[in-house]
KOLRO-906334 format. One line per field, with one value per residue (C-alpha): residue number from 1; residue in three letters; z, x, y. Coordinates in steps of 0.25 Angstrom, whole numbers. Layout:
N
num (NUM|...)
residu (ALA|...)
c3 (Z|...)
c1 (X|...)
c2 (Y|...)
//
This chain:
798
num (1|2|3|4|5|6|7|8|9|10|11|12|13|14|15|16|17|18|19|20|21|22|23|24|25|26|27|28|29|30|31|32|33|34|35|36|37|38|39|40|41|42|43|44|45|46|47|48|49|50|51|52|53|54|55|56|57|58|59|60|61|62|63|64|65|66|67|68|69|70|71|72|73|74|75|76|77|78|79|80|81|82|83|84|85|86|87|88|89|90|91|92|93|94|95|96|97|98|99|100|101|102|103|104|105|106|107|108|109|110|111|112|113|114|115|116|117|118|119|120|121|122|123|124|125|126|127|128|129|130|131|132|133|134|135|136|137|138|139|140|141|142|143|144|145|146|147|148|149|150|151|152|153|154|155|156|157|158|159|160|161|162|163|164|165|166|167|168|169|170|171|172|173|174|175|176|177|178|179|180|181|182|183|184|185|186|187|188|189|190|191|192|193|194|195|196|197|198|199|200|201|202|203|204|205|206|207|208|209|210|211|212|213|214|215|216|217|218|219|220|221|222|223|224|225|226|227|228|229|230|231|232|233|234|235|236|237|238|239|240|241|242|243|244|245|246|247|248|249|250|251|252|253|254|255|256|257|258|259|260|261|262|263|264|265|266|267|268|269|270|271|272|273|274|275|276|277|278|279|280|281|282|283|284|285|286|287|288|289|290|291|292|293|294|295|296|297|298|299|300|301|302|303|304|305|306|307|308|309|310|311|312|313|314|315|316|317|318|319|320|321|322|323|324|325|326|327|328|329|330|331|332|333|334|335|336|337|338|339|340|341|342|343|344|345|346|347|348|349|350|351|352|353|354|355|356|357|358|359|360|361|362|363|364|365|366|367|368|369|370|371|372|373|374|375|376|377|378|379|380|381|382|383|384|385|386|387|388|389|390|391|392|393|394|395|396|397|398|399|400|401|402|403|404|405|406|407|408|409|410|411|412|413|414|415|416|417|418|419|420|421|422|423|424|425|426|427|428|429|430|431|432|433|434|435|436|437|438|439|440|441|442|443|444|445|446|447|448|449|450|451|452|453|454|455|456|457|458|459|460|461|462|463|464|465|466|467|468|469|470|471|472|473|474|475|476|477|478|479|480|481|482|483|484|485|486|487|488|489|490|491|492|493|494|495|496|497|498|499|500|501|502|503|504|505|506|507|508|509|510|511|512|513|514|515|516|517|518|519|520|521|522|523|524|525|526|527|528|529|530|531|532|533|534|535|536|537|538|539|540|541|542|543|544|545|546|547|548|549|550|551|552|553|554|555|556|557|558|559|560|561|562|563|564|565|566|567|568|569|570|571|572|573|574|575|576|577|578|579|580|581|582|583|584|585|586|587|588|589|590|591|592|593|594|595|596|597|598|599|600|601|602|603|604|605|606|607|608|609|610|611|612|613|614|615|616|617|618|619|620|621|622|623|624|625|626|627|628|629|630|631|632|633|634|635|636|637|638|639|640|641|642|643|644|645|646|647|648|649|650|651|652|653|654|655|656|657|658|659|660|661|662|663|664|665|666|667|668|669|670|671|672|673|674|675|676|677|678|679|680|681|682|683|684|685|686|687|688|689|690|691|692|693|694|695|696|697|698|699|700|701|702|703|704|705|706|707|708|709|710|711|712|713|714|715|716|717|718|719|720|721|722|723|724|725|726|727|728|729|730|731|732|733|734|735|736|737|738|739|740|741|742|743|744|745|746|747|748|749|750|751|752|753|754|755|756|757|758|759|760|761|762|763|764|765|766|767|768|769|770|771|772|773|774|775|776|777|778|779|780|781|782|783|784|785|786|787|788|789|790|791|792|793|794|795|796|797|798)
residu (MET|ASP|LYS|TRP|ASN|THR|THR|SER|ALA|PHE|SER|GLN|ALA|LEU|ALA|SER|ALA|PHE|LEU|VAL|ILE|ALA|ALA|LEU|LEU|LEU|THR|PRO|ARG|LEU|ALA|GLN|ALA|ASP|GLY|VAL|ILE|ILE|PRO|ASP|PRO|PRO|PRO|ASP|PRO|VAL|PRO|GLY|GLU|ASN|GLY|PRO|ASP|TRP|LEU|THR|ILE|ARG|TYR|HIS|HIS|VAL|ASP|VAL|ILE|ILE|ASP|GLY|GLN|ILE|ALA|VAL|THR|ARG|VAL|GLU|GLN|GLU|PHE|ILE|ASN|GLU|LYS|ASP|TRP|GLU|VAL|GLU|GLY|THR|TYR|LEU|PHE|PRO|LEU|PRO|LYS|GLY|ALA|ALA|ILE|SER|GLU|PHE|THR|MET|TRP|VAL|GLU|GLY|GLU|ARG|VAL|GLU|GLY|LYS|ILE|LEU|GLU|ALA|GLU|GLU|ALA|ARG|GLN|VAL|TYR|GLU|ASP|ILE|VAL|ARG|ARG|ARG|ARG|ASP|PRO|ALA|LEU|LEU|GLU|TYR|VAL|GLY|ARG|ASP|ALA|VAL|GLN|VAL|ARG|ILE|TYR|PRO|ILE|PRO|ALA|GLY|GLY|THR|ARG|LYS|VAL|GLU|LEU|ALA|TYR|THR|GLN|VAL|LEU|GLU|ASN|GLU|GLY|GLY|MET|VAL|GLU|TYR|ILE|TYR|PRO|LEU|SER|THR|GLU|LYS|TYR|SER|ALA|ARG|PRO|LEU|GLU|THR|CYS|SER|ILE|HIS|VAL|GLU|ILE|ASP|ALA|GLY|GLN|PRO|ILE|HIS|ALA|ILE|TYR|SER|PRO|THR|HIS|HIS|ASP|ARG|VAL|PHE|LEU|ASP|ARG|THR|GLU|GLY|ASP|ARG|ALA|ARG|VAL|SER|TYR|GLU|GLU|THR|GLY|VAL|LEU|PRO|GLU|GLU|ASP|PHE|GLU|LEU|ILE|TYR|THR|VAL|GLU|GLU|ARG|ASP|ILE|GLY|LEU|HIS|ILE|LEU|PRO|TYR|ILE|ASN|GLN|GLU|GLY|SER|VAL|SER|GLY|GLU|GLU|GLY|TYR|PHE|LEU|LEU|LEU|ALA|SER|PRO|GLN|MET|GLU|VAL|ASP|ARG|VAL|ILE|PRO|ARG|ASP|LEU|VAL|PHE|VAL|LEU|ASP|THR|SER|GLY|SER|MET|GLU|GLY|LYS|LYS|LEU|SER|GLN|ALA|LYS|SER|ALA|LEU|THR|TYR|VAL|LEU|GLU|HIS|LEU|ASN|GLU|GLY|ASP|ARG|PHE|ASN|VAL|ILE|ALA|PHE|SER|SER|GLY|ILE|GLU|ARG|PHE|ALA|ASP|GLN|LEU|GLN|PRO|ALA|SER|ALA|ALA|PRO|SER|ALA|ALA|SER|TRP|LEU|GLU|SER|LEU|GLU|ALA|LEU|GLY|GLY|THR|ASP|ILE|ASN|TRP|GLY|LEU|THR|GLU|ALA|PHE|SER|SER|LEU|GLU|ARG|GLY|LYS|GLU|GLY|GLN|GLY|GLY|SER|ALA|ARG|PRO|ALA|VAL|VAL|ILE|PHE|LEU|THR|ASP|GLY|LEU|PRO|THR|GLU|GLY|VAL|THR|ASP|VAL|GLN|GLU|ILE|LEU|ALA|ARG|ALA|ARG|LYS|GLU|ALA|ASP|PRO|ARG|LEU|ARG|LEU|PHE|PRO|PHE|GLY|VAL|GLY|ASP|ASP|VAL|ASN|THR|ILE|LEU|LEU|ASP|THR|LEU|ALA|GLU|ASP|HIS|HIS|GLY|TYR|THR|ALA|TYR|VAL|ARG|PRO|GLN|GLU|ASN|ILE|GLU|ALA|GLU|VAL|SER|GLY|LEU|TYR|ALA|LYS|ILE|LYS|SER|PRO|VAL|LEU|THR|ASP|LEU|LYS|ILE|ASP|PHE|GLY|GLU|VAL|VAL|ALA|GLU|ASP|LEU|TYR|PRO|ARG|SER|LEU|PRO|ASP|LEU|TYR|ALA|GLY|THR|GLN|LEU|ILE|LEU|ALA|GLY|ARG|TYR|ARG|LEU|PRO|SER|GLY|ARG|ASP|GLN|MET|THR|GLU|ILE|VAL|LEU|SER|GLY|ASN|VAL|ASP|GLY|ARG|GLU|LYS|GLU|TYR|VAL|TYR|PRO|VAL|ASN|PHE|PRO|GLY|GLN|GLY|THR|THR|TRP|SER|GLN|VAL|ARG|GLU|ALA|ARG|SER|TYR|ILE|PRO|ARG|LEU|TRP|ALA|THR|ARG|LYS|ILE|GLY|TYR|PHE|MET|THR|GLN|ILE|ARG|LEU|HIS|GLY|GLU|LYS|ASP|GLU|TRP|VAL|GLN|ALA|VAL|VAL|ASP|LEU|SER|VAL|ARG|TYR|GLY|ILE|ILE|THR|PRO|TYR|THR|SER|PHE|LEU|ILE|ASP|GLU|GLU|ASP|ILE|LEU|THR|GLN|ARG|GLY|GLN|GLU|GLU|ALA|ALA|ARG|GLU|LEU|SER|ALA|GLN|PRO|SER|LEU|PRO|ALA|SER|GLY|ARG|ALA|ALA|ALA|GLU|LYS|ALA|GLU|ILE|GLU|GLY|GLN|MET|ARG|ALA|ALA|ASP|SER|VAL|PRO|SER|GLN|PRO|GLY|GLY|GLN|GLY|SER|SER|GLY|GLU|GLU|GLU|ARG|THR|LEU|LYS|TYR|ALA|GLY|SER|LYS|THR|PHE|LEU|ARG|SER|GLY|GLY|ILE|TRP|THR|ASP|THR|THR|PHE|ASP|PRO|GLN|THR|MET|GLU|THR|VAL|LYS|ILE|GLY|PHE|GLY|THR|GLU|THR|TYR|PHE|GLN|ILE|LEU|ALA|SER|ARG|PRO|ALA|TRP|GLY|LYS|TYR|PHE|SER|LEU|GLY|LYS|GLU|VAL|ILE|PHE|ILE|ALA|GLU|GLY|LYS|ALA|TYR|GLN|VAL|VAL|LYS|GLY|PRO|GLY|GLU|ASP|ILE|GLU|VAL|PRO|THR|HIS|GLU|GLN|GLY|GLN|THR|PRO|SER|VAL|PRO|GLU|PRO|PRO|VAL|GLN|SER|PHE|SER|ASP|PHE|PRO|GLY|PHE|LEU|CYS|PRO|GLY|SER|LEU|ILE|TRP|GLY|PHE|VAL|ILE|TRP|GLY|TRP|VAL|VAL|ILE|LYS|LYS|ARG)
c3 (588|596|609|602|589|597|604|592|583|594|595|581|580|592|587|573|580|587|573|569|581|581|565|565|576|570|555|549|534|533|536|538|542|535|544|541|549|549|551|560|553|551|562|552|542|528|518|506|511|520|510|511|524|526|529|517|519|515|516|518|520|526|529|531|539|537|542|541|541|555|547|553|545|548|543|541|538|535|537|531|534|520|528|531|545|556|558|568|567|570|564|561|557|554|558|553|564|573|569|580|580|583|582|580|580|576|580|582|588|593|600|597|596|604|597|599|593|590|586|576|581|589|575|569|577|574|559|562|570|558|547|555|557|545|536|527|529|522|535|535|528|540|550|557|558|570|570|577|579|584|586|577|581|573|560|556|539|533|542|544|552|552|557|559|564|563|564|566|561|557|542|540|531|524|519|516|510|519|514|521|518|520|516|509|508|510|498|507|519|510|505|495|489|497|495|497|502|501|509|511|515|520|521|528|526|532|522|504|500|486|482|487|480|483|477|480|474|466|455|465|473|474|478|484|486|490|498|497|513|511|503|502|496|492|489|487|479|479|478|481|489|491|490|491|502|501|501|501|500|500|502|507|503|506|493|478|476|485|481|489|487|492|491|493|494|489|498|494|494|484|471|460|471|468|483|479|473|474|471|470|472|468|468|467|477|472|471|466|465|451|440|426|416|404|388|384|372|370|357|355|345|338|326|323|331|345|341|353|366|364|359|369|381|375|374|388|392|386|391|406|402|396|410|418|411|421|420|412|403|388|379|366|360|347|341|331|319|305|307|320|326|337|348|346|338|351|365|372|387|398|397|381|389|386|372|369|378|367|355|360|358|345|341|332|330|314|306|310|320|318|331|325|321|334|342|333|334|351|351|340|349|362|354|349|364|370|358|363|377|372|375|388|393|398|401|388|388|376|380|368|366|357|353|340|331|322|308|302|298|307|308|313|329|330|320|328|341|334|328|344|350|341|341|356|366|375|388|383|391|382|386|376|380|371|369|366|362|348|351|347|362|359|352|363|375|367|367|381|384|374|380|396|396|398|391|394|387|389|384|378|388|396|399|392|400|413|407|399|411|422|416|416|430|433|422|423|433|431|443|438|424|416|431|436|448|454|465|469|476|473|461|455|443|435|436|432|425|417|414|424|422|425|441|441|453|460|453|457|452|456|453|453|453|459|468|471|481|481|494|497|509|511|501|506|494|487|475|466|456|447|434|428|431|421|414|428|434|449|459|471|480|489|501|500|505|500|507|505|508|522|527|537|532|525|530|518|508|512|511|499|489|480|473|464|460|455|451|443|437|431|425|419|412|406|401|395|388|383|377|371|365|360|361|368|374|382|393|394|392|404|414|413|414|428|433|432|437|449|454|449|440|429|418|407|397|407|414|409|418|428|421|416|425|429|428|440|432|423|412|415|414|402|396|400|394|382|384|385|373|364|367|355|354|355|344|348|348|352|365|370|366|373|387|386|385|396|408|404|407|419|424|422|429|439|453|461|462|452|458|461|449|447|437|433|428|414|418|423|433|445|448|449|456|460|471|479|491|497|484|478|469|471|459|465|455|461|474|478|479|472|472|459|462|464|452|455|446|455|470|483|491|505|510|522|527|526|543|549|561|550|541|553|559|546|546|558|554|541|543|529|522|527|514|508|516|517|501|506|509|498|495|489|490|490|504|507|494|497|492|501|498|509|507|512|523|531|523|528|540|538|547|550|552|565|557|544|535|534|547|562|572|575|589|594|596|610|612|610|617|616|614|613|613|603|609|602|596|602|602|609|603|609|615|601|594|604|600|584|588|596|587|574|580|583|568|562|572|570)
c1 (545|535|526|513|519|525|512|503|512|510|496|494|501|496|481|486|490|477|469|478|476|460|459|468|458|445|446|435|438|425|414|402|391|378|367|356|343|341|326|320|312|298|288|281|293|284|296|297|287|294|303|317|325|331|324|326|337|330|343|356|364|379|384|399|409|424|433|449|447|435|422|409|397|382|373|359|348|335|326|314|304|298|291|278|281|288|302|313|328|340|350|364|373|389|399|413|425|429|418|411|396|394|379|366|354|340|327|314|304|313|321|335|339|349|360|372|386|391|408|409|407|393|390|393|385|374|375|376|363|356|363|358|342|342|350|354|370|368|375|388|396|397|403|415|409|403|389|378|365|352|339|328|313|303|302|286|282|288|295|309|322|332|347|358|373|386|398|414|426|442|445|457|468|478|487|478|465|453|442|428|417|402|396|383|380|363|360|358|351|340|327|329|338|339|331|345|360|370|384|390|404|409|424|436|449|458|467|466|457|462|455|440|436|424|427|414|405|413|403|391|398|398|410|413|426|425|439|452|449|434|424|410|406|392|384|369|360|346|339|351|355|371|379|392|400|403|419|425|439|447|462|471|483|493|500|496|492|487|488|482|480|467|472|463|470|465|455|458|474|482|481|495|500|490|487|474|470|470|465|475|469|477|472|477|472|459|468|482|492|496|487|496|492|487|484|469|464|448|442|428|420|411|405|391|386|391|381|370|373|384|393|386|390|404|406|402|412|423|421|421|435|440|436|443|455|469|476|488|480|480|467|463|448|447|434|431|422|425|435|444|441|452|452|465|478|486|482|478|480|468|466|460|447|436|440|439|427|421|425|420|405|407|409|398|396|396|404|412|419|435|438|455|454|451|460|471|469|468|483|489|484|491|504|503|502|514|523|520|524|538|533|528|522|507|496|488|473|462|446|440|425|418|403|406|412|425|418|427|444|450|438|445|446|460|466|461|466|479|481|477|488|500|496|491|501|502|500|488|474|463|448|438|423|413|400|387|388|394|407|418|420|434|441|438|441|455|459|455|465|477|475|475|462|448|435|421|406|396|385|373|364|377|386|396|399|398|408|417|420|419|433|438|437|445|457|456|469|480|491|497|498|504|501|510|509|520|515|529|531|515|512|500|493|479|479|467|465|478|481|482|476|481|479|469|467|454|454|459|467|460|469|465|474|480|492|502|511|525|526|511|510|508|518|520|525|525|516|522|513|519|515|518|516|519|528|537|534|528|527|519|524|513|517|506|503|497|494|494|487|493|487|476|468|456|447|453|452|437|434|442|434|431|444|446|433|435|448|441|432|441|449|436|434|447|448|432|437|451|440|433|445|454|447|445|455|453|459|453|439|441|447|433|425|433|434|419|417|426|424|407|412|399|398|388|397|401|389|386|397|386|377|387|382|397|403|412|418|430|421|411|421|427|411|408|423|418|406|411|420|409|400|398|408|401|404|414|403|387|380|384|400|400|392|404|414|410|407|420|426|419|425|439|439|429|431|421|416|405|391|387|381|371|363|353|359|358|345|338|332|343|350|366|372|385|389|402|407|421|429|421|411|399|390|377|372|363|360|375|385|398|411|415|429|422|424|413|420|434|430|425|417|419|403|398|384|378|373|381|391|401|397|396|411|417|411|416|429|429|421|425|416|405|403|402|394|384|381|371|367|376|390|402|417|430|438|451|454|442|428|416|403|391|378|366|367|378|391|402|412|422|434|434|446|448|449|450|462|471|467|472|459|452|453|440|436|429|414|406|393|379|375|362|367|378|384|397|407|404|415|425|435|429|442|448|439|442|457|451|443|456|466|456|454|470|474|463|468|481)
c2 (431|437|432|436|426|415|413|415|405|397|398|396|384|377|380|374|362|361|362|352|343|345|343|329|327|331|332|322|320|314|323|313|321|320|318|308|303|289|286|275|264|268|263|253|250|246|241|248|257|266|275|279|275|290|302|313|325|336|346|345|358|359|373|371|383|379|390|386|370|371|367|368|360|363|351|356|343|341|328|325|313|310|296|293|292|298|295|294|293|296|307|304|314|306|317|319|313|323|335|341|344|358|359|348|353|344|351|342|350|363|353|349|335|328|321|311|311|297|291|287|270|274|279|267|260|269|267|252|252|259|250|238|245|250|240|254|256|270|276|268|278|286|275|280|294|299|305|313|305|312|304|311|312|309|318|316|311|325|330|336|335|348|344|354|350|355|350|356|350|352|350|345|355|344|355|365|357|355|345|347|336|334|321|323|307|309|302|288|296|304|298|309|318|333|345|352|349|360|362|376|377|390|389|400|394|404|405|406|393|387|378|373|360|352|334|330|343|353|354|357|368|382|388|404|408|423|423|416|408|407|401|395|381|380|365|363|353|350|336|328|317|319|307|314|322|336|338|351|355|367|370|381|387|397|396|400|386|376|360|349|335|325|311|299|285|272|267|253|253|257|250|251|261|269|277|284|298|313|326|336|352|362|378|392|402|408|423|422|433|429|425|419|431|421|422|419|415|416|409|410|402|413|404|403|395|401|413|418|414|405|417|426|419|415|430|434|421|427|441|436|429|442|451|440|440|441|453|448|439|441|435|437|432|423|420|410|404|402|412|421|434|438|450|451|447|446|442|455|459|457|470|470|460|470|473|458|457|468|462|448|454|457|442|433|422|418|407|393|385|386|382|378|392|397|389|392|407|406|398|408|420|415|411|426|431|421|426|442|438|432|419|419|406|413|401|404|398|397|396|392|391|385|381|373|363|366|367|377|377|367|357|345|341|334|346|357|350|347|360|365|355|362|375|378|382|369|378|382|381|378|380|375|379|372|377|368|356|357|357|347|342|332|346|354|344|340|354|357|345|347|362|360|365|360|361|367|363|374|366|372|381|383|398|399|412|404|393|401|411|400|393|407|408|395|398|414|414|402|403|390|383|371|363|351|343|333|325|321|307|303|300|304|299|296|314|322|332|326|340|351|362|376|382|393|406|398|385|373|360|346|335|321|309|296|294|284|284|277|273|270|277|292|303|316|322|337|339|352|359|368|377|388|403|414|404|399|385|387|374|373|361|355|343|332|320|307|299|283|271|271|283|282|294|284|296|304|294|293|309|309|297|306|308|296|297|310|306|295|306|316|302|296|310|311|298|301|313|306|295|307|314|305|292|278|271|258|262|277|270|258|269|276|262|259|274|274|262|263|278|278|289|287|296|298|290|280|278|264|259|257|248|236|226|220|234|230|220|220|214|224|238|233|231|246|251|244|250|265|263|258|273|280|292|306|315|327|337|337|338|322|327|339|333|322|331|338|328|323|336|337|324|326|340|333|339|333|317|314|311|296|292|281|274|261|246|241|236|249|244|244|254|254|266|269|274|281|277|282|280|271|267|257|254|246|234|224|233|231|242|238|243|247|242|227|217|207|196|197|201|193|200|198|199|209|206|221|224|211|214|212|222|234|227|231|243|245|243|249|265|267|255|262|269|255|249|263|260|249|235|227|232|229|236|234|239|233|225|216|216|217|216|219|209|206|195|191|191|185|185|195|200|212|221|230|244|249|245|255|262|263|261|272|276|281|293|298|296|308|314|314|329|337|351|356|368|367|359|345|334|326|337|349|352|350|358|371|370|371|383|389|383|388|404|404|402|409|422|419)
//
C-alpha cells in the first residue's frame, strides 16, 4: 500500500471514529421540538369569560435537510392573539437532547429578541412553575429535555408573532437504518386548528436508499424518489390540530435486498416471556439488475353492466399494464360475460402487447356474468403455458376485474371457490378488483386469501384505471417470490400479514409481530430471508439484535411506541375478515374486543366499545363481545359490504397508526374520548383519563395529589411518566406493576425512588450559556461538532 493510500485510509478511519463518537454523544431519539407560547394571565381575569388559555398557532412549517446522517431542521411558526387584550408571555421550544441551535430569530418591531437555552433540569423547573401557576399539566410531556426560552413582548389583540429557528443533529445509523422524528403535538397548545401544517424533508443519503417509510403519516405523505440515493418527502394538511409525532425512516444497504428490524420493548416488563413487538422492513433496491419473468393473465368482465364509463376505464387500465410488461413476460387477455373471448389461445410474448391493446378496443359490454368460466379459462391458459415451457416454475399472476355477482354458469360462491382451489396452481397470485358495490365481497376476498393476493375495491366515482395501474406498478418487477423468514434464536409470533407477499423492485415488506427471547436478555441472532429466483432458492442473512428487558435504552421504547398499536390494527383487521368470511368464533370476537380496548383501535364496527359503561371490567368486555356477536350479518354484496371489506383490507395492511378516536357516552351528553400516550390508551370517563389496562373491580390505586410536592418529586424521578401526567389533573395509569391515580387534593404519602426503574441515574451535562446572537453551532459540544463536520467532509470526499 502506498503512502497516500495509507494516510487516506487512516484519515477515513479516524473520521469515521469521530462520527461514531459524536453520534453516541449527540444523537437524539426523541426530537421534541414543538414550540409554544405560554401567555401571562390577563390583567383583570374574569372566570369563564377569558377564552382558551393558549394562543392560536396560525401555521407550523418545518423544512428538513438530511445529508447522510446530519439533519438540519428549520421551523417557522406564527402565533396570533385572538384575545380581547394585549398578551405577554414566554415562548418555549423543547430541544432534542444534544441538538445544536444554529439559528433563532424572533423579530418585534424590527428588533431581534434575546433568548436563553435551558438545560433539562432548569427546563423542568420552568415547566413545574408553569403547572403550579396555571394548574395546567400539558407541558409535562416535555420533562427531561433541554429547551429554548424567550420572553415574548406584548402582542396586541389581533396581532401576530412569527418565530423562526433551526437546529442540527446527528441521526444514528443502526445497521443501515436511519430514523428522523419531529413531534407535532400542537393539539394541546393551540386555541383552534392550524390553518396549515407542513413538513418537507430532503434526503441525500450518499448511498442507495432501499425503503422510505413513515409509520405515523404513511397515508398522508408524498414521496418523490428521483435518484437512487436522494428522495423528497412532503406532508401537508390544513385545518388540523396535529396530535402525533412525524416519524420518517429510511434504510441504506449495499446488497440487493435490505432487511431491518425496529423493536419495541414492553414498558411493563415481560408477560409470559413476551419481550415486545417489532416491525420488519425488507426492500430491494429501486433498480435491480435481474427481474424475474412472469406469466400474466388479465381477466375482464364484459357483461352488460360494464357498459359505458366502467368498460372504457377498464380498457385504459389494461392497456397501461400491457404497455409496461417486462421483457421476458408472457401474457394473455380473457374477456368473460355469458361466454368467453380470448386474445390468443396461448400465452403471448410481451412484444404482442400492441396487438392485444387493439383487440381490447373491439370488446363490447353484453350478456350476463359467468365468473367461474372466466377463472377456469385463466387457470387453463397458465397451465398450457407451463407445459409449453417444459414445466418451468415461472411466477403466475391473474388480475381479475368484475363489477357484478355470478349470474350464469356456476353461481354458487362456495362451489366457485372450491373449483378455483382445485384448478389453480398453488403458487398462483390472484388479484381481484371489485368495481362498484354490486360485487360479492366474500367471493373476491376469499379468492385473494386462497391465492396469495389481495382485493382492491373501486368504489363508485373512483377511477378504475388509477387503481389497476397503481397495483400493477407495485407488482411489476418481482425480485424474490415464495418468501420465508427464519428468526433464528428469537421466537417471533403473531405475525401480520399472515401470508408473506412477494418482493418487488421499489416496494417494501412491512411485517408486524411479537417476539420472545429464550434468556430474557438482549439476543443477537441471524435472520434468514429466503425465496425463489427463477426456480432457484436464494438466501440472505442479516445479523440483528433484539433487546430484552435489561436494556437501558428507554428512549428507543418511547420513540417506537406506535409499533404495538400498528400490530394491533393489523391483527384486528385479520380477525374481522375471518369472522366475515368464515363465520363467528368466540375467540375471534373476544380478540377484537380485547385489542380494541387495550390499544384504542375503534372502527365503525366496534365503535360501541367506548359506549359501554364498564368497558374496562371483564364483565363490560364480555358484554361488548356479546353485542359484537349480536350485530346483524351484512349481505355479501352492496354498499355496506363493500365499505366493510375495504376498511378491513386497509387495517390488515395498515402501514401507519390510526388517528386517535373520539365519541360520546351512551347518554349523549358527556364527551368520552380516547387518547394515546406512548403505547398506552386512555379512556376519559367521568372526567378521569383512565389507562385501558386498569380494571376497577380488581385493582386498587395509589393516590398522587395533583400539584403537590410528591407529584413533582415523582415527576423528577420518573420523567417518562410526564406523558401520563400531561393528560390532565385526574389520571389513572399502570406503571411498574402498580396502579397510580392523580387526584385533586393531597393524595397519599408515597416513597419516591431515586431514579427510574431499570435505569442508572443520568450524569448531569455541563450548563449551557444564555445567548443573544446566533452566529453558528451554539452548544457546549462545539468541538465535537467540529470533528463531526471534518469527519463528514473526509468521508464524502473519500
